C-alpha positions, 0 to 999 in steps of 0.5 A: 479501519482505514478512512478514505475521502472520496469526491462524494463521500467518506468511507471506512474499510478494514486495514487488509484492503489495499487502495487500488482505485483508478482516477480518470479525468477527461476533457470530453464527456462523450466518445474518445477524448483528445487528452485523458489523465489517469492516476493508478495504483499497484503493489510493489516489493518492499526493496524495489526502487523507483528505477527498478519499478520503471524498468520492470514496467517498460519490460511488461509494456514491451510484452503486452502492448502492440508496437510499443516504442519507448521514446524517453525515460529519465528520473525526476522529482514530484513534490520532493519524491523521487520519480521516473518519467516515461514517454512512449507510444503504441498502436491501438486499433490502428491508431498511434497512442502517445502516453507520458507516465510519471511513477512514484513509490509510497509507503502503505499501511501497515508496512507495504509499498505501492506505486502511484502512476500519473498517466497522460494519454493522447491519440495521434499526437502528444502536442506541446499544448497537452505536454504543458497541461500534463506538466502543470498537473504534475507540478500541482501534486502535493502529497499528504504529510504523515502525522507526527508519530510518538516514541515507540516501544520495543516488546521484550522477548519474554512478553506474554500474549496472546498476540494476534496476526491477521494474514492479509491474503488468506484472511486467517487470524492466528492467535499466539500465546506469547511473542516467541510462538509468534516469531516461530510461526510467521515468515519474517520476509512476509511480515516485513512486506506488510502481509500481516496485521499484528496486534497485542493482547489488548488488540492494539496494532503492532509493527515489525521493525529492526532492532537499532544497533543489532549485529547481525540485524534483528527484528522485533515487534514495536508498539504503534501510535495509531488511531483507535480505528486500527484496533483489532476489533475493527478488522474482525469482519474480514476474518475467514478463519481463526486459528487459536486455542479453544477459548479464542477460536472464533471471532465472537470469542475474540471480540468478547475477550477484547471488550473485556480487556478494554473494560479493565 
């Protein structure tokens, strides 16, 4: 389970959930505000750069937003993360709306990527007063530092299972008798992009990563130094279907099997 800290409380969700929350901050309680600051999140491809994402976003805005006009675009940094800053305006119900948007890319558990956008909006005019407020907010951003990771071990090609793969899109949990069967059934590209949550025979999370020094480049499964909350047992509630052998073809059977493994 992934733990989220909200302003009012904390909550835990299975790892297949993606954080696509939007934070809206406004200066006015009622009606339209002269300045709003929004934080939004969206998925990106694993191999996209900040520049690629910003260019794609501009193309999308040109198509979908009335009278879109890009004033400036340049690369910058936010807390030592590469970022792109866009400044543009468009029409909304006859009013010219100005927006300044700063875009960064971040890794997302277990292997995906997401973009985080910091958007300041002003109807009518983006004055120096609001520009200074926007820049002060951007300068205040301090990203969470990842916890130090322990040395990971690569699983050998003859490692016996069962192995488990939870498809984050279909929510189908597949069970494989050994590592070679898993390699033969899963899409490497989708695995690299984080579309599967992978687990060993004890339900501990695994990751797929390059084999150092391999030519041509090969990928393998590696152990993870993850919290117990990321165990397969914590993900079973989202499974819509199980594809496995007769003795492991339901979430109840898998839960009983994993509990027995823990007891050993």
